[in-house]
Structures are given as C-alpha cells and as structure tokens.
C-alpha positions in Angstrom: -20.1 -50.4 -24.2 -22.9 -51.7 -26.4 -22.2 -54.8 -28.4 -23.9 -57.7 -30.2 -22.9 -61.4 -29.8 -23.4 -64.1 -32.2 -25.7 -66.8 -31.1 -23.6 -69.6 -29.8 -26.5 -72.0 -30.3 -26.1 -71.5 -34.0 -23.2 -73.5 -34.6 -23.6 -73.6 -38.4 -23.4 -69.8 -38.4 -20.2 -69.9 -36.4 -18.6 -72.4 -38.8 -19.9 -70.7 -41.8 -18.3 -67.4 -40.4 -14.9 -68.9 -39.9 -15.0 -70.3 -43.3 -16.0 -66.9 -44.8 -13.3 -65.1 -42.9 -10.6 -67.6 -44.0 -12.0 -67.3 -47.6 -11.8 -63.4 -47.4 -8.0 -63.8 -46.5 -7.4 -66.3 -49.4 -9.4 -63.9 -51.7 -7.2 -61.0 -50.8 -4.1 -63.2 -50.7 -3.2 -62.3 -47.2 -1.0 -64.7 -45.3 0.3 -63.9 -41.8 3.3 -66.2 -42.0 6.7 -64.7 -43.0 9.2 -66.3 -45.3 12.2 -68.1 -43.4 14.7 -65.5 -44.6 12.6 -62.7 -43.1 12.2 -64.5 -39.7 15.9 -65.4 -39.6 16.9 -61.8 -40.4 14.6 -60.4 -37.7 16.0 -62.8 -35.1 19.7 -61.6 -36.0 18.5 -57.9 -35.9 17.1 -58.3 -32.4 20.2 -60.0 -31.2 22.6 -57.5 -32.8 20.7 -54.2 -32.0 22.9 -51.4 -30.5 21.0 -49.1 -28.3 21.6 -45.4 -28.8 23.9 -43.5 -26.2 21.3 -40.9 -24.9 19.5 -42.4 -21.8 15.9 -41.0 -21.1 14.9 -43.8 -18.8 14.5 -41.4 -15.9 11.5 -39.8 -17.6 8.0 -41.3 -16.8 6.8 -42.5 -20.2 3.5 -44.3 -20.5 1.6 -45.8 -23.4 -2.1 -45.5 -24.0 -3.7 -48.1 -26.4 -6.8 -50.3 -26.9 -7.1 -53.2 -24.5 -4.8 -56.1 -25.5 -2.4 -54.2 -27.7 1.1 -55.6 -28.0 2.4 -53.5 -30.8 3.0 -50.3 -29.0 4.3 -47.5 -31.3 4.0 -44.5 -29.1 4.8 -43.4 -25.5 4.8 -40.0 -23.9 5.9 -38.1 -20.9 4.4 -34.7 -20.2 5.5 -31.9 -17.9 5.1 -28.2 -17.0 7.9 -26.1 -18.4 8.1 -22.2 -17.7 4.6 -20.8 -18.6 3.9 -23.7 -20.9 4.7 -27.5 -21.3 7.5 -29.9 -22.4 6.2 -33.0 -24.3 8.4 -36.0 -24.9 6.9 -38.2 -27.5 8.6 -41.6 -28.2 8.1 -43.6 -31.3 9.3 -47.2 -31.7 12.7 -47.4 -33.3 11.7 -49.9 -36.1 14.5 -48.7 -38.5 17.3 -50.1 -36.1 15.9 -53.6 -36.9 15.3 -53.2 -40.7 18.4 -53.3 -42.9 17.9 -51.2 -46.1 17.4 -53.5 -49.0 17.3 -56.6 -46.7 14.7 -59.3 -46.4 12.6 -57.5 -43.8 12.6 -54.2 -45.9 11.6 -56.0 -48.9 8.7 -57.9 -47.1 7.5 -54.6 -45.5 7.3 -52.8 -48.9 5.3 -55.6 -50.2 2.8 -55.5 -47.2 2.7 -51.8 -46.6 0.8 -52.0 -43.3 -0.5 -54.3 -40.6 -3.8 -55.7 -41.6 -6.4 -56.3 -38.8 -8.9 -59.1 -39.3 -11.3 -60.6 -36.8 -9.5 -63.9 -36.9 -5.9 -62.6 -36.5 -3.6 -59.9 -37.6 -1.4 -59.8 -40.6 1.6 -57.9 -39.3 3.9 -55.6 -41.3 7.0 -56.9 -39.2 7.7 -60.3 -37.7 6.4 -60.8 -34.2 9.9 -60.7 -32.5 10.1 -57.1 -33.7 6.5 -55.9 -33.8 5.3 -57.2 -30.5 8.6 -57.6 -28.5 12.0 -56.0 -29.3 10.7 -52.8 -30.9 7.3 -52.4 -29.0 7.3 -49.9 -26.2 6.2 -52.4 -23.6 6.3 -51.4 -20.0 9.3 -52.1 -17.8 11.7 -52.7 -20.7 14.6 -50.5 -22.0 13.7 -49.7 -25.6 15.4 -47.6 -28.3 12.9 -44.8 -29.6 12.9 -41.7 -31.8 12.1 -39.2 -29.1 10.4 -35.9 -30.1 11.1 -33.2 -27.5 8.5 -30.3 -27.9 8.5 -27.1 -25.9 5.0 -25.5 -26.0 3.9 -22.1 -24.9 1.0 -21.7 -22.5 -1.6 -22.1 -25.5 0.2 -25.3 -26.4 1.6 -23.8 -29.7 5.0 -25.4 -30.6 7.9 -23.2 -29.9 10.6 -25.7 -30.7 10.9 -29.3 -31.6 13.8 -31.6 -32.2 13.9 -35.5 -32.7 16.7 -37.8 -31.4 17.2 -41.5 -30.8 17.4 -42.4 -27.2 16.7 -45.1 -24.7 13.4 -45.0 -22.7 11.5 -47.2 -20.4 7.7 -47.0 -20.2 6.2 -47.0 -16.7 2.7 -48.3 -17.5 0.6 -49.6 -20.3 -2.8 -48.0 -20.0 -6.2 -48.3 -22.0 -8.3 -45.4 -23.1 -10.9 -46.5 -20.7 -8.4 -46.5 -17.7 -7.2 -43.0 -18.6 -10.7 -41.6 -19.0 -11.8 -43.2 -15.7 -8.7 -41.9 -13.9 -9.0 -38.3 -15.2 -12.8 -38.2 -14.6 -12.3 -39.4 -11.0 -10.1 -36.4 -10.3 -7.3 -38.5 -9.0 -5.1 -38.8 -12.2 -1.4 -38.4 -12.1 0.2 -35.3 -13.6 0.9 -37.1 -16.8 -2.7 -37.7 -17.5 -4.0 -34.3 -16.2 -1.6 -32.7 -18.5 -2.8 -34.9 -21.4 -6.3 -33.5 -20.9 -4.9 -29.9 -20.5 -2.6 -30.0 -23.6 -5.1 -32.1 -25.6 -7.8 -29.5 -25.1 -5.5 -26.7 -25.9 -4.5 -28.4 -29.1 -8.2 -29.0 -30.1 -8.7 -25.2 -29.7 -5.8 -24.6 -32.0 -7.3 -27.1 -34.4 -10.5 -25.2 -34.4 -8.6 -21.9 -35.0 -6.8 -23.3 -38.2 -10.0 -24.9 -39.4 -9.0 -28.5 -38.9 -11.8 -31.2 -38.8 -12.1 -34.9 -37.9 -14.8 -37.6 -38.3 -15.7 -38.7 -34.8 -17.8 -41.6 -35.9 -18.7 -44.4 -33.4 -16.1 -47.0 -33.4 -17.1 -50.3 -34.9 -14.7 -53.1 -34.2 -15.0 -56.9 -34.6 -13.6 -58.7 -31.6 -13.3 -62.4 -30.4 -13.4 -63.7 -26.9 -12.1 -67.2 -27.6 -15.5 -68.6 -28.4 -17.5 -66.1 -30.5 -17.2 -63.2 -32.7 -19.0 -59.9 -31.7 -19.2 -56.3 -32.9 -18.2 -53.7 -30.5 -19.8 -50.2 -31.2 -19.1 -47.1 -29.1 -18.5 -43.4 -29.5 -14.9 -42.3 -29.1 -13.8 -41.3 -25.6 -12.5 -37.7 -25.1 -9.0 -39.3 -23.9 -8.8 -40.8 -27.4 -9.1 -37.3 -29.0 -6.5 -35.9 -26.4 -4.1 -38.7 -27.2 -4.6 -38.1 -30.9 -3.7 -34.5 -30.5 -0.2 -35.5 -29.5 0.2 -37.7 -32.6 -1.2 -35.0 -34.9 1.1 -32.4 -33.4 4.1 -34.8 -34.1 2.9 -35.4 -37.8 2.7 -31.7 -38.4 6.1 -31.2 -36.9 7.6 -33.8 -39.0 6.1 -32.2 -42.1 7.5 -28.8 -41.2 10.9 -30.3 -40.6 10.9 -32.0 -43.9 9.6 -28.9 -45.8 12.3 -26.9 -44.2 14.9 -29.4 -45.2 13.7 -29.9 -48.8 13.2 -33.6 -48.7 10.5 -36.0 -47.4 7.0 -37.4 -48.1 3.8 -35.6 -46.8 0.3 -37.0 -46.3 -1.7 -34.5 -48.4 -5.4 -34.0 -49.2 -7.2 -31.3 -51.2 -9.8 -29.2 -49.7 -13.4 -30.1 -50.5 -14.8 -28.3 -53.6 -17.7 -26.0 -53.5 -20.1 -28.5 -55.0 -19.4 -31.0 -52.2 -19.7 -28.3 -49.6 -23.0 -27.0 -51.0 -24.4 -30.6 -51.1 -23.4 -31.1 -47.4 -25.1 -27.9 -46.5 -28.3 -29.1 -48.1 -28.0 -32.4 -46.3 -27.4 -30.6 -42.9 -30.5 -28.4 -43.5 -32.7 -31.5 -44.5 -31.7 -33.3 -41.4 -32.6 -30.4 -39.2 -29.1 -29.3 -38.1 -28.3 -26.4 -40.4 -24.6 -25.5 -40.9 -24.1 -21.7 -40.3 -22.1 -20.2 -43.0 -19.7 -18.5 -40.5 -18.9 -21.7 -38.7 -15.9 -23.8 -40.0 -16.9 -27.2 -41.0 -14.4 -28.8 -38.5 -16.1 -26.9 -35.6 -19.5 -28.0 -37.0 -18.6 -31.5 -37.2 -17.4 -31.5 -33.6 -20.7 -30.1 -32.6 -22.7 -33.1 -33.9 -24.1 -35.7 -31.4 -23.7 -39.1 -33.1 -26.1 -40.7 -30.5 -28.9 -38.9 -32.4 -29.7 -41.0 -35.6 -30.1 -37.9 -37.8 -26.8 -36.3 -36.8 -25.1 -39.7 -37.2 -26.5 -39.7 -40.6 -25.0 -36.3 -41.2 -21.6 -37.3 -39.9 -21.6 -40.3 -42.3 -22.4 -37.8 -45.1 -19.4 -35.5 -44.1 -17.3 -38.3 -45.4 -17.7 -36.8 -48.8 -15.6 -33.9 -47.6 -12.6 -36.1 -46.9 -11.6 -37.5 -50.2 -8.5 -37.6 -52.2 -6.0 -38.3 -49.5 -2.5 -39.5 -50.8 1.2 -39.2 -50.3 3.4 -36.5 -51.9 7.2 -37.1 -52.0 9.7 -34.4 -52.8 13.5 -34.1 -53.0 14.6 -30.4 -53.8 11.8 -28.4 -55.3 8.8 -28.3 -52.9 5.4 -29.5 -54.2 2.6 -26.9 -54.9 0.1 -28.7 -52.6 1.5 -29.5 -49.1 -1.6 -29.3 -47.0 -3.8 -32.0 -45.4 -7.1 -30.2 -45.8 -8.8 -32.0 -42.8 -6.0 -31.2 -40.5 -5.6 -27.7 -42.2 -1.8 -27.9 -42.2 1.0 -29.7 -43.7 1.2 -33.2 -42.1 3.1 -36.5 -42.4 2.6 -40.0 -41.1 5.4 -40.7 -38.7 4.0 -42.1 -35.4 3.0 -45.7 -36.3 6.3 -47.5 -37.8 5.4 -50.8 -36.4 2.1 -50.9 -38.3 2.8 -48.6 -41.4 5.6 -48.5 -43.9 5.9 -44.9 -44.7 6.5 -43.8 -41.2 9.9 -45.4 -41.0 11.1 -43.3 -43.9 9.7 -40.2 -42.3 11.5 -40.9 -38.9 14.8 -41.4 -40.5 14.4 -38.3 -42.7 13.5 -36.1 -39.6 16.1 -37.4 -37.4 18.8 -36.8 -40.1 17.6 -33.3 -40.8 17.6 -32.4 -37.1 21.1 -33.7 -36.5 22.3 -31.7 -39.7 23.2 -35.0 -41.5 22.3 -35.9 -45.2 19.2 -38.0 -45.5 20.4 -41.4 -46.5 20.5 -42.0 -50.3 18.4 -45.3 -49.8 15.6 -43.3 -48.3 15.6 -40.7 -51.1 15.5 -43.4 -53.6 12.5 -44.9 -52.0 10.4 -41.7 -51.5 8.8 -41.7 -55.0 7.5 -45.3 -54.8 6.0 -45.0 -51.4 2.8 -43.3 -52.5 1.8 -46.2 -54.8 2.9 -48.8 -52.2 0.8 -47.3 -49.5 -2.1 -46.6 -51.9 -2.2 -50.2 -52.8 -2.0 -51.4 -49.1 -4.7 -49.0 -48.1 -7.1 -50.2 -50.6 -6.4 -53.8 -49.6 -6.9 -53.0 -45.9 -10.2 -51.2 -46.8 -11.5 -54.3 -48.6 -10.4 -56.6 -45.7 -12.1 -54.4 -43.1 -15.3 -54.0 -45.1 -15.5 -57.6 -46.1 -15.0 -58.9 -42.4 -17.7 -56.5 -41.1 -20.0 -57.6 -43.8 -19.4 -61.2 -43.0 -20.0 -60.8 -39.2 -23.1 -58.7 -39.8 -24.5 -61.5 -42.1 -23.8 -64.0 -39.3 -25.5 -61.8 -36.6 -28.6 -61.6 -38.8 -28.5 -65.0 -40.5 -31.5 -66.6 -38.6 -33.6 -63.4 -38.7 -34.4 -63.0 -42.4 -38.0 -61.9 -42.9 -38.1 -59.9 -39.7 -38.7 -56.1 -39.6 -36.6 -53.6 -37.8 -36.7 -49.9 -37.0 -34.1 -48.0 -38.9 -32.5 -44.7 -39.9 -31.5 -43.8 -43.3 -27.8 -43.1 -43.6 -27.7 -42.4 -47.3 -30.8 -41.5 -49.2 -31.7 -43.2 -52.6 -31.5 -41.4 -55.9 -33.7 -41.6 -58.9 -33.5 -44.9 -60.9 -31.8 -45.0 -64.2 -33.6 -43.5 -67.2 -35.6 -45.8 -69.4 -32.9 -45.9 -72.2 -30.5 -47.6 -69.8 -28.2 -44.6 -69.5 -27.3 -43.5 -66.0 -28.9 -40.5 -64.6 -26.6 -37.6 -63.3 -26.8 -38.7 -59.8 -27.9 -42.2 -60.3 -27.6 -44.7 -57.4 -29.3 -47.9 -58.1 -28.6 -51.7 -57.9 -27.9 -52.3 -61.6 -31.6 -53.2 -62.5 -33.0 -49.7 -62.3 -34.3 -50.1 -58.8 -33.3 -47.3 -56.4 -31.7 -48.0 -53.0 -30.0 -46.4 -50.0 -28.1 -47.3 -46.9 -29.9 -47.7 -43.6 -28.8 -48.6 -40.0 -30.8 -50.7 -37.6 -30.3 -50.2 -33.9 -30.1 -53.8 -32.6 -27.8 -55.4 -33.7 -26.0 -52.1 -34.8 -25.7 -53.0 -38.7 -25.7 -51.0 -41.6 -26.8 -52.4 -45.0 -28.2 -51.7 -48.4 -32.0 -51.1 -48.4 -34.1 -51.3 -51.7 -36.7 -48.5 -52.0 -37.0 -44.8 -52.2 -35.8 -43.0 -49.0 -34.3 -39.7 -47.7 -31.4 -39.4 -45.4 -32.3 -39.0 -41.8 -35.7 -40.6 -42.2 -36.7 -43.0 -39.5 -38.3 -46.1 -41.3 -39.1 -49.7 -40.8 -37.3 -52.2 -43.1 -37.5 -55.9 -43.7 -34.4 -58.1 -43.8 -34.4 -60.0 -47.2 -31.0 -61.5 -47.3 -28.1 -62.3 -44.8 -25.6 -64.5 -46.8 -22.5 -65.2 -44.7 -20.6 -66.8 -47.7 -21.3 -63.9 -49.9 -20.9 -61.5 -47.1 -24.2 -59.7 -47.9 -26.8 -58.1 -45.9 -29.8 -56.5 -47.7 -33.0 -55.0 -46.6 -36.2 -53.5 -48.2 -38.6 -50.8 -46.9 -41.6 -52.5 -45.1 -45.0 -51.4 -46.0 -45.8 -48.1 -44.4 -42.1 -47.8 -43.7 -41.7 -44.1 -43.0 -42.2 -43.4 -39.2 -41.4 -39.7 -39.5 -41.8 -38.0 -42.8 -39.5 -35.2 -43.6 -41.0 -31.7 -44.0 -41.6 -30.2 -47.4 -38.7 -27.8 -46.6 -36.5 -30.7 -45.8 -37.5 -32.5 -49.1 -36.6 -29.3 -51.1 -33.2 -29.1 -49.4 -32.4 -32.7 -49.8 -33.4 -32.5 -53.6 
C-alpha cells in the first residue's frame, strides 16, 4: 500500500497542519461534542432497549470493514440454497435507540451524517450508540434489521423480506484479510460465497448497464505521531462486498415503490453532450470507447495504474452528476432510477453514519410486515432531501479541505522543485479580451489558463498554470504549498511536455 509520510523533522509543518485542520473544523462549524440532553437520552435509550423476539444468533454473521472501524453498520451470512443462494444481510438497528422527535433525532437531523476528518470523526450519533450498543461488533448480541434474500443460480433476487432480529457477529474482518483468505484458497464458505455472489452480481450490473467509478482510494490517516496519505486501488473484495449493499438498496427501493411511500436516491442519466465529450476524451487519451460497449463496462475495463487511463477515470466523473433524494407518498415520481446503478435505489445500509437510512429501514420493515408506515416517518420524508444535500455539501468541503491541507504540508519544504506529472484535467482557452467568459472558459480569474495535474511522489493532485491537454505527461514546478490557506499550486516547467499528443489526439480533445 503506497503512502507518503509527513517529514517528522519538520515540526513547524506538523504544528501548522494541526492548526489548519482545527481551523477547518471551526470554519465549517463542526463540533464532535454532543449537547448534554443528547448524551443523557442516548444513555437511557441504551439501558432501556428491548431486543426483538426473533433470534438469528445461530447464523454465522461476519463484518468486513476498513481497519480500525468501530461503527459497524452491516454484517452478512451467506449460504447455498437449492440451485442458488440465501443471503442474510443485517443492518444496525439504529431506530431502536432514536425516539421520534427526541433530542437524538433532532441532533441527527442537524448533522445529517458522520463527518470524517484526519484529526477525528464528527459522529452522527453519540458514541455509546454508534460505537457500542448499535454497532455490530463481534461476540455481542445485537438487534438488527435483517434482510433475507433468496437468489437464483445467477444471483438474481427471487424474494426478499426484512424483519428485526437478534444477531451475533462471529468475526470483524478487514478487506485485506478477506482478500488474502480468498486468494490463498483456504477461505471459509462465507467468504468464498462472497466472491461467487459478488462476481455474479457484477455480471448482472453489466447486463443492466450499471457503472461505478473505481478510483484509487485516497485517505488521510494518523499513526499517533504523524499524518499521512494512503492511496491504493480498491481491492476486488471491496467490490464484492459493495454488491451486497447495492442489492439491498435496490430491494429497498422496490419495496417502497410497491408500497407507494418512501425516499429514493436518484440520479439522471448523462446527457448526450456529456457522453460525446467523454468519448472525445477517451479517444484523445488512446483508449477509445466502442459505441456498442455500455459505459459501465467501459469504466470497469480501465487500468487506473496507467496515468492516461486514470486521467480518463477522473474525467468520467462528469457522467455522474445530479444525484439527489426523491421522496414520495401516494403518487409515484416520474424519475425513479439511479442512472449509475441503472435501477431504482435507496440508501439503507448505513444508518449509523447517514440520516436517511434510518427512515428507509423503518419504512421497508413496516411495508414487509403489512403495517402502516409511521406518520412521523411520512412527515419527515419531504425534508430529508434538503437535510442530506446540505450535509453532503459540508462533507465534501471537509474532505477536500483536509486533503488540501495535508498535501500542502507534504510539499511545504519543496517549493521550487520540479516533478514529473500527468495532466488530469486539460486547460481551456483564456477569457476573451473584453473580460467575458468564453464558452468553455477555465481560468484562474486573471485570464491565465490552468488545468489539474497529478504528481507521482507524493501522490498529490493540484492546480497547474499553463496550457495542457488531459493525459499528457509533463514536468511541473511547485510554486506554492500554503498549509494555512490549504493551497498547492504548480506551473508548467520549461520544456514541460514529455510526450506530446498526436495531431489526431489534439483534434479529438478539441
């Protein structure tokens, strides 16, 4: 796993970074501490929780999460059934701790989701719930919303029902452990079936035209002494595990659509202009997108260890825009599909970390049991879109600001150095002389064109002044690495282009 450490000998950079991250939290008004009334209510809820009657503790549930996770939302148990499979997918029973209209409910609506920062987590729920009583930790009886799927031999869903039950996780595994066990050939059935079902579900995703951006993961970590950036491509085990979550979200959407009440995660399909632009970029970068190949399958074929194909994967983000939440109660909405998944879909598998999932779980369980969806859930549905949208914007600002601060610290003592780089986003023409913006203008406000580049070591992206084309390999000079302002900026070095694109590539890029 490649990573870059901050230079421990540069104590000034460390202290500046700590101050910058603290300042970012203050700027965004993010405070981890919960009000006294929320903490008190949480403690009472834990002490007074009544477990459901159904007992599924005999099943071999396990969890798979990043190393060090304590807020465990999901656990699964997989088994063969007839010619296909049975999937038991357990989701943390957060609703049993949150009284409608209570202090925890109000605070969760204000926060929207758990925020992850390098110097700590700002949780959606108090620790006694999120990291203990509701978390599906191993060796402990826990209440959960358990989804029972029956799948055919191709892993298509034949039936699904969700019901509250008591489970007991047998083990807490990391993605790396799962991948190693499976690759070794000695994995238990639960894991061999994870790969088997996961690959079948990936095949179904290809059939329906679904897509995902498998970009290398970039995460800020702390080892007790220093911050560093971890960057690695996703493991196949993460994709297999994600397919179980996607299947559950798709099932939740179908249950709510059939019941006529709920809230979906929706996204429009990319328009023809965006698709045409992406096809031009693909051709320019030497990886033409065949017209008869669905874009999801094309994205899966890209090798993100190749700088040009990584650049193309970044460019594909333009196809994944406009996601939001669509609530309904009675009349079904016209647009119900999440275009990247190519099916109706709902957020339901992360209630410890995301507000909307709690409402989806309650809705689906009530509909499966033939009960009315509680009125307080119905009343909340219309405002969840705005609450989650605001929270998502805040999370994005926190993530981008934190990464920018750490990257600036990584490079703070290297201003003036030159680096080999690949152009992630090409520059556009400068503004016209009269000061009006050009049709595709992309400049830094003073008429000077710029793009986005990535250097290899440390793996940092940043703005770069100059004229450049996506996919080019160039040399850049670091001109600014300001920790306080969370800014890293480069310029093209003299004779910067290492590999000029062909004339055909230039025409395609234009």
